[in-house]
C-alpha positions as CSV (number, residue, x, y, z in Angstrom):
1,M,40.8,202.9,149.2
2,N,44.4,201.6,149.6
3,A,47.3,202.5,147.2
4,A,47.0,199.3,145.1
5,S,43.2,199.8,144.6
6,E,43.7,203.4,143.8
7,N,46.4,202.6,141.1
8,I,44.0,200.1,139.5
9,I,41.1,202.5,139.4
10,L,43.4,205.3,138.0
11,M,44.6,202.9,135.3
12,R,41.0,202.1,134.4
13,L,40.1,205.8,134.4
14,K,43.0,206.5,131.9
15,T,41.5,204.0,129.5
16,G,38.2,205.8,129.6
17,D,36.4,203.4,132.0
18,Q,33.2,205.4,133.1
19,T,32.6,203.0,136.0
20,A,36.0,203.9,137.4
21,F,35.2,207.6,137.0
22,Q,31.8,207.1,138.7
23,S,33.5,205.3,141.6
24,I,35.9,208.2,142.1
25,Y,33.1,210.7,141.8
26,S,30.9,208.9,144.4
27,K,33.8,208.5,146.9
28,H,35.2,212.0,146.6
29,F,32.4,214.4,145.7
30,Q,31.0,214.9,149.3
31,P,34.3,215.7,151.1
32,L,35.4,218.0,148.2
33,Y,32.1,219.8,148.3
34,L,32.3,220.3,152.0
35,F,35.8,221.6,151.6
36,A,34.7,224.1,148.9
37,L,31.7,225.1,151.0
38,K,34.1,226.5,153.6
39,F,34.9,229.3,151.1
40,T,31.9,229.7,148.8
41,D,28.1,229.3,148.7
42,E,26.4,226.0,148.0
43,N,25.9,226.5,144.2
44,T,29.5,227.8,143.6
45,A,30.9,224.9,145.7
46,K,29.0,222.4,143.6
47,D,30.1,224.1,140.4
48,I,33.7,224.1,141.5
49,V,33.7,220.4,142.4
50,Q,31.9,219.4,139.2
51,D,34.4,221.4,137.2
52,C,37.2,219.6,139.0
53,F,35.7,216.2,138.0
54,F,35.1,217.4,134.4
55,E,38.7,218.4,134.2
56,L,39.8,215.0,135.7
57,W,37.8,213.2,132.9
58,Q,39.0,215.5,130.1
59,N,42.7,215.1,131.1
60,R,42.5,211.4,132.1
61,T,44.9,210.2,129.5
62,K,47.7,212.5,130.5
63,L,47.0,212.4,134.2
64,E,50.1,212.3,136.4
65,I,49.4,212.0,140.2
66,H,52.5,212.0,142.4
67,S,50.6,212.0,145.7
68,S,47.3,210.3,146.4
69,L,44.2,210.8,144.2
70,S,42.5,212.4,147.2
71,A,45.3,215.0,147.7
72,Y,45.3,215.7,143.9
73,L,41.6,216.4,143.9
74,F,41.7,218.5,147.0
75,T,44.5,220.6,145.6
76,T,42.6,221.1,142.3
77,V,39.5,222.2,144.3
78,K,41.6,224.4,146.6
79,N,43.1,226.2,143.6
80,R,39.7,226.8,142.0
81,C,38.4,228.1,145.3
82,F,41.3,230.5,145.5
83,K,40.7,231.8,142.0
84,H,37.0,232.3,142.8
85,F,37.8,233.9,146.1
86,Q,40.2,236.4,144.4
87,N,37.6,237.2,141.7
88,E,34.9,237.8,144.3
89,K,37.2,239.9,146.4
90,R,38.0,242.2,143.4
91,R,34.3,242.5,142.6
92,T,33.4,243.5,146.2
93,E,33.6,247.3,146.7
94,N,34.5,247.0,150.4
95,S,37.0,244.2,150.8
96,E,38.5,245.6,153.9
97,N,35.6,244.5,156.2
98,A,36.2,241.9,159.0
99,G,34.3,239.1,157.2
100,W,36.6,239.2,154.2
101,Q,39.7,239.4,156.4
102,L,38.7,236.3,158.4
103,Q,37.8,234.4,155.3
104,Q,41.2,235.4,153.7
105,M,43.1,234.2,156.8
106,E,41.3,230.9,156.8
107,F,41.8,230.4,153.1
108,D,45.5,231.3,153.4
109,Y,45.9,228.6,156.0
110,F,44.4,226.0,153.7
111,L,46.2,227.4,150.6
112,N,49.6,227.1,152.2
113,S,49.1,223.8,154.0
114,E,48.9,220.5,152.1
115,K,48.9,218.8,155.5
116,S,45.6,220.6,156.3
117,I,44.0,219.3,153.1
118,L,45.1,215.7,153.8
119,E,43.8,216.1,157.4
120,F,40.5,217.4,156.1
121,D,40.1,214.3,153.9
122,I,41.3,211.9,156.6
123,R,39.0,213.4,159.2
124,D,36.0,212.9,156.9
125,R,37.1,209.2,156.3
126,I,37.5,208.8,160.1
127,E,33.9,210.0,160.7
128,K,32.6,207.6,158.0
129,T,34.5,204.7,159.5
130,Y,33.3,205.6,163.0
131,Q,29.7,205.5,161.7
132,R,30.2,202.0,160.4
133,L,31.1,200.7,163.9
134,P,28.3,198.9,165.8
135,E,26.8,201.0,168.7
136,K,28.5,199.2,171.6
137,C,31.8,198.9,169.7
138,S,31.7,202.6,169.0
139,E,31.0,203.4,172.7
140,V,33.9,201.2,173.9
141,F,36.3,202.6,171.3
142,T,35.3,206.2,172.3
143,E,36.0,205.5,176.0
144,S,39.3,203.8,175.2
145,R,40.9,206.0,172.6
146,L,39.1,209.4,173.1
147,N,38.5,209.4,176.9
148,G,41.6,207.4,177.8
149,L,39.9,204.9,180.1
150,S,41.5,201.5,180.8
151,N,39.8,198.3,179.7
152,K,38.9,197.6,183.3
153,E,37.4,201.1,183.8
154,I,35.4,200.7,180.6
155,A,34.1,197.2,181.6
156,D,33.0,198.6,185.0
157,K,31.4,201.7,183.4
158,L,29.5,199.8,180.7
159,S,28.8,196.7,182.9
160,I,30.5,194.3,180.5
161,S,33.5,192.0,180.8
162,V,37.1,193.0,180.2
163,K,37.1,190.3,177.5
164,A,34.2,192.0,175.7
165,V,35.9,195.4,175.9
166,E,39.0,193.9,174.3
167,K,36.9,192.3,171.6
168,H,35.2,195.6,170.7
169,I,38.5,197.5,170.6
170,S,40.0,194.8,168.3
171,K,37.0,195.0,166.0
172,A,37.2,198.8,165.8
173,L,41.0,198.7,165.2
174,K,40.5,196.1,162.5
175,L,38.0,198.3,160.7
176,F,40.3,201.4,160.9
177,R,43.3,199.3,159.8
178,E,41.4,198.1,156.7
179,E,40.4,201.6,155.8
180,F,43.7,203.4,156.6
181,G,46.4,200.7,156.4
182,D,49.9,202.1,157.3
183,I,48.7,205.5,158.3
184,L,46.7,204.1,161.2
185,F,48.9,205.8,163.8
186,F,48.3,209.2,162.3
187,V,44.6,208.5,162.2
188,L,44.6,207.5,165.9
189,L,46.3,210.8,166.7
190,L,43.6,212.7,164.8
191,L,41.0,210.8,166.7
192,I,42.5,211.8,170.0
193,Q,42.7,215.5,168.9
194,K,39.1,215.3,167.9
195,N,38.0,215.1,171.5
């Protein structure tokens, strides 16, 4: 969802448009749930994310988002996870064990890094965009961007023409450009790091 589309859907949400709310819910529930699941059990993660959406709907008329909607939702879930984490830690008699310490360290990283929250969301979107690529296109793009092969090397390896390789790479880049717009360079960096 680009910035213009997001602004339109947020304006519709503020007027009480339930279709806009449903669209936001459908797009963001899964990545938010997976994020919360890093720090809680399944039921708690679902509850936290659903509470986040309930709060979004309840406060829709006075909603002020200065970053992206995605970053806003991730921050809301992150804060609820932190509150839950602190409550659970207090309730646990032995909070000095290694499991708690590791979980605390991981949570501190996410808590103090807005960049990590955005990367988490972007990586999820990258994965979904990757899955939309046709099989051969995905294979060529992987060899090019993740494995660093030249177009000629890819053509030889996959027994196709260099022209076909160029066509597949263009198709993949077009799809990523449509999804990510002006942050495409950052996305391609994340793709490279994924390997």
